[in-house]
N, C-alpha and C positions, 0 to 999 in steps of 0.2 A: 389190570390197574391203569392207566395214565400214569406212565414216569413226570416226574418233577419236572420242570423246565419253564421256559417261558410260555405262556403267561403264567408261569405260577402253580398251584393248586386251586385256579379258579375255574369252576364249570364254563360252560360255554356261556359268553353273555348274554343272547338273547333268552334262553332258559331262562338263567340267575334274575334277569331283568322282571319275565313273565312271573315265575317265582315270589320274587321278592312284592310286587305290585298288588299278586294277589293275597298276600300274607297281610299285610297293610291295609288294605281295602279292606279285607274281613275287619281289620280294629277301627275302622274309620264307620263303625255302625254305633262305637262307644260315646259318650260325648267329654269333652273334654275342653278344660280350659287350658286357653296360651299365654305363655308368658316369655316373651322374645330377651336375649340377653344382650343388654347394650355394653357392657363392660364385663372384665375379668372377674372370677370370683369362682367360690367353691359352692356344692349346690346347696349345702346346709345353710350357708350364710345367705345365698341368692333367694333360697327359700322362704328363711325366716322377714328379710325384708319383703317380699313381695305378697306373702299370706301374713296381710296384717293380723295381729290378735291370734294367730296360730302359736301354740306354745310347740315347746321346742319337740317335746314326747309325742305331740301329736303331729310333726313332721315327719320324726322315726317312724312312726305308725304307718304313714302313708307309703315311705320307702319300702320298709320291709313287707307290705299291703303288695307293692308293685304296681300301686299308681300314679308314681312319675316316672314320665317320658322326657328322655333325652334328644332330639333329634330322631325320632319315632322308634325308641331302643327303650324298653324297661330298664331302670337304673336302682339299684337300688343302694348304692355304696353314698356318705352321706358327703364323700370327700372329692367326688366326683371334678375334674376340673371345667370349668365353664369359657367359654372366649364368645366374643362377639360374633353376633350372628348366627348363634345357636336358638335351638327354640326348647323350651322347657315346656312340659304340658302336663296337666294334673286331671286324673279320669277322675270323672265325678260319679263311677258305678264303682263298686269293688270288684273284682273279679271272682268267677264263681269258685274258679279254682286254685286253691293257695294251699303253700306247704308247712304244715304245724306238724313243727317235729322236735322235742327237746337235743335231737341227735344231729338233725344236720340244718341248716340256714340254705336257704335260696340266695345267690350272689347276685347271679348272672342267665340269663335263659332266651336263648333265641330258638328258630325252627330246625337248628344244627344240633346245637350244642344246651348244655347245661355245667355251670359254673356252682359249687356249692362250698360250704364250710362246715368240716367234721367235726364233731366234738371227738375228746377221747373216749375211750373206752367203747370203740363198735368196728366191727371190720367192718372194712371198702368193699370188698368180697366173702362170700361164703368157701370155708375149708373143707375139704373134702369128707363128708358125711355130717357137718352141721348143720344142725338147724337154727342158729343163733340170729336174729335179724340183722340185716347189714345193712348198708348205708345203700346200695344197688338197689337192696326189696324196698327202701321206702320211695329210692325214684321211680322204681318201675312201676308202684301200687300210684306215686304222685301222675305219672302220662297215661296211666289206662283209665285217671279220672278225667282226661282232658280226653277221652274218645277214641286215642291213641290204638291202634292196632300194635304198636311195638314197645319192646324195653328199652333201657336205656345199655350202652355197650361202655366197660371200664375202660378208659384212657390212660391213667397211671393209679397209684395205689398208696396209700399212709397204714402206716402200720396201726397196730388195736388200740395204742397209748399216745400213738401222736395227733394231734389234732393240727386244722387249717384247711387249706385249699385242695380241692380235689376237680377233677374235672373228667366229665359224661360227656360221650357222643349220641346222639337219639339216632343214628343208626349206622350201622355196620360200615357201610363203606369211608364213613367219615373218620369211624375208629380207626381203621386199615391205613388211611390217609397219615394220620401222628404215629401208628405202630413203624409205617414204612420210613419218616421224612422224621422221624425226633426232633434231630438235633437241627434242622432248617426251620421250624416251624416255634417248637418251644426258646426262647432268647434269655429268660433266667427265671429261676428255682428259687428260691431264699427260704431258709427257716431261720428261727431265732431256739435257742438252748440256753439251758441255767446248766452249766458245767461245773463238777465238784474243782475247788482248789481254785489258784489265783494264776490264769493264762501267764506264762512267760514270756510268750511274746503278741505282739501287738495284733500280728497279721502273719497268715502263711498259710500252706498249699501242702495238704495230705497225698500221698499220690501209694496205690499200693494193688494187689490183687485179689481178690474175694473170691473165696468159695467156701461151702458148707460141709461138714463133718457130719459123721452118721447120725448125730444127735437132732442135725438142722439148724446148729449154733454156728454162723458165720464168722469164718477168720479170714486173716490179715497176712500177705507175704510181702514183702518189699521187694522180691523179684516175680517173675512171672513163672508160676507156678501149675499152668494152663486154667488157671482161673479168670473170671474178668475182670479188666482194668477200671478201676474207680479214681476218683480226683474230687477232692473237695476244697475248698477254697475255705478260708476264715478270716474274722477279724473279730476282736474284742472290744467289743464295747464300754463294760464295766467290771468294774472289781471290787471285791466284798471281801469281809474275814469268811474265807470257805469256800467262795463260788466264784464263778464270770458268767456274765453275761455274753451270748458269743451268737454271731450273724453266720451262717453257715449259707457260701455258695455251691451249687452242685455241676460238674462237667459232665456228671454220668450220674446214673441214677439206679443204685444198684440197690440189694434187695439189705437192709441195716446199714448203709454204707456211713451215713455220720455216725450213727451208734458204733460203731465198728473202729471209725476214726480217730473220735474223741475216745476211746478207750487207748487207741497206739499212741496219743497224743499225754497218757496216764490223767487225763481229765474226763472221767466216765460220765454222761448225761446224768443228773441228777434222777433218782429214782428209776434208773436203769440198770437192775442189780442182774440182769441177763448177761450185761457189758461192763461188769466192773464197779458199778456204782457202790458206794456206801454208806450212801445217806438217799431218805426220800422225804422229802421238807413238805409234800403237799401229796402227797399217796397218788402220783403218776410218774409218768417220764415226763423229764420239762424239756417236751420238744412241740416245736409249731411251726408251719407250712403257712409263711405269712405271706410273700409275694410269688406270684404268678405272672407269666409273661409271654406270649405268644399270639402268632399271626393267623389270623382266623383263617379256615384254609378252603372255606368259599369266597369269601368276600376280599381277602386278603388284605383285610382291616389288623393293625397291632394294637391288641390287646394288652390290657394290665390291671391286674386285682391285686388289692392289698388288703389285710386285717389285723386290727390294731394288735400288739405282743400282747398277749394273757395275761394282767394286772397281777395274778398269783405271781408270775415271773418275778415281774421286778420287786414285788413286797419280799419277794425271798432276802434280795438284795440290800433291800433298806434294813429289813430285820436285822441282816449279819453285818452290819458296816465297821468298816475298819477301826 
């Protein structure tokens, strides 16, 4: 594996240009309607203005069906920022291969990567000996329908009961780049959680060393006990009677890191009985990965993805106002 340095993890330019030209030439066989961007806007507002008579619901269908392109890239996020000089295109023919799953929503896809939003209640990868369907299984089937000879490769994981953004690679060497250079490539990962009790501080940082016991429960130590160092920054967004809405930013990505650190603060995540919760207001662990930012390992382009907070999370605080 070539070490990262200048020109950073970008493939040889001539190969890359050839590959991407071929990639987009294949797309050119479809017919598009072009809409040049003349002033700053968000994608949904832009489409509502330019697609006269088209309902908001229909426009969101176009996005979910991957029929909207921004500067030749499929875009599914309704709040994508637009700048003058960009080109928005609507594909007039629905894609043959779509991802239809109650568990997984496609957020972004190119020749190298897939970003999805995972529902709670499904594993990212299979456990040893398990035959339960996973996010990887669903995406493997999806890429096979595109006549691809390879499966997807997991870049990082979310717990079964955690929802939110997940990244997969379409090639093993791309996965390896992320594994070897994670801290350089991934610039921001954030979660939203409903935690029990009223947080004492508006913000802070938890640092500890994590290791598993014989029952595979992760526990925390304030000193280096041979475990892996974990650092979590938190910010309290809202408090109610009995709960707090907390944003969490990871410096490290250890197993069960956020869940253990909130237990360390004596504000376990609601629904997380494994790590000290006393309540379960919506029959799930109230943890959602809402932001994922990284530098594309091939193009060098900074990418930012966000999903809305689950409405059920904010409903908990509304129902328990002070």
